[in-house]
Every structure is written in structure tokens, then in C-alpha cells.
N, C-alpha and C positions, 0 to 999 in steps of 0.2 A: 432724160430729160424733162419726162413730167412732171415726175418729185422735185429737183430742180425747178422747177416754174413756177409750182405749186406753192415754193418756198421762198421763192424770190432769191436764191440760190443759182451763184453759177457753175459750170463747169469747166475745166481748164486743164489742160493738159498739156505738161511740161516734156520737151524733147531732151532725152538724154545726152551731153554733151560726148563730140564724136559720132554723133548718130545722123543721121539726116542732114540737116543744113549748120549743124552747130558744132561748128569745128575752131577750137580758140586759137589752133596754131595753123599754121602754114603747112604743115603736111602730118601725115600720120606716121614719121618716125617713131622709131621704139624710145627715143630719150623724150620726145614729146608725150609717146601715150603715159608715162608718169603720170601724166593728170586723168587718166581715165578709171575713175576706180568709182566704188560704191561710197567711200566715204565722201570724196569730193561730189557726187551726183545729192546726197542730203545735204550737205552745204547749201549747192546751185539751191535747192528745193527753199531750204529756210530763209535762203537771200532773196529768194520771189516772192516769199508769201509776205515778210517783208517791206519788201518795194511795193506791192500790190495793194497790201494792207495802207501804207504808208500815203501812196498815190490817190487812192480812196477814200480817203479819212474813215476808211473802216476797220481800225484797231479792235472792235468791239466784234468783230465778226467770227465766226468757228470754222476749223479747218477739218476736213477727212482727208487722209491721206488713203488712195486706193488704187490697187493691182493685181494683176498676174501673172504666176511665175516669176521672173528678176523683179518682175514690177512689184509684185506683192511681196516680196520679199521688202523691197526698198520701200516699201508703205508700213510693214510692221516697225524696221528699222527707224523710218521714219519717226515714229510714234514713239521710239524710245529713246532715240539719240536727241530730238527735238520735243518736248513733252509739253514745252511752250506754244508751241507753234502749233501742231495739230492737235485738236479735241478727240481722236479717232483714226482709227486706221482700220481697212477692209482690207483684208490680204488672201487672196484666193488661189489655189495652188503654188504654194510658197511653201520653201524649204528649207528648215535649218541648216546651215552648215557647222 
């Protein structure tokens, strides 16, 4: 928090679809769970970055993805899959598959 405040940065946490209150379908049936995968989570994050930057007129801002464990793996994949959306990634306790 202090580093972000010092640099005028925002700390944003995205909720992975199907977790918490993020349910894009009416139920958790197997047919609907086809929308629960890492690629979709990355696309959601990329869309959020675009939306946030457009809404705030902040297209020149830099984004860093970060996380630990599964979120760490997503952070690293985000940098690989969407290199124009994130300037870097911090992935701790992430494993490769």
C-alpha cells in the first residue's frame, strides 16, 4: 500500500469468475463450468485493464500482474499471453504445468 501510494498507483484485485460473487451463469452445472478456465480468466483481466484505462483516460499507465500459487501462475501467463496489457509480472509460489 505504501509503495503504491508513493507512486500514485492503484492496487486492484480481480475476482476470478465462479468464485466469490462472480457467477456469470445461473448455476454451477458442468455445462456452465466450461467457462471456468485460466484462458478465460486472462481474457477477463485483459478486458478489465482495457476498461479501467479507457474509463480513467489512463492508456499510458503501466500495469503489473501479481499473485501467489494459482494467481501467481495467472500473473505469469498474463504477461506472456497479453504482453501489451501488462508491463511485468510478479509470480510467487507459481508452478509450471
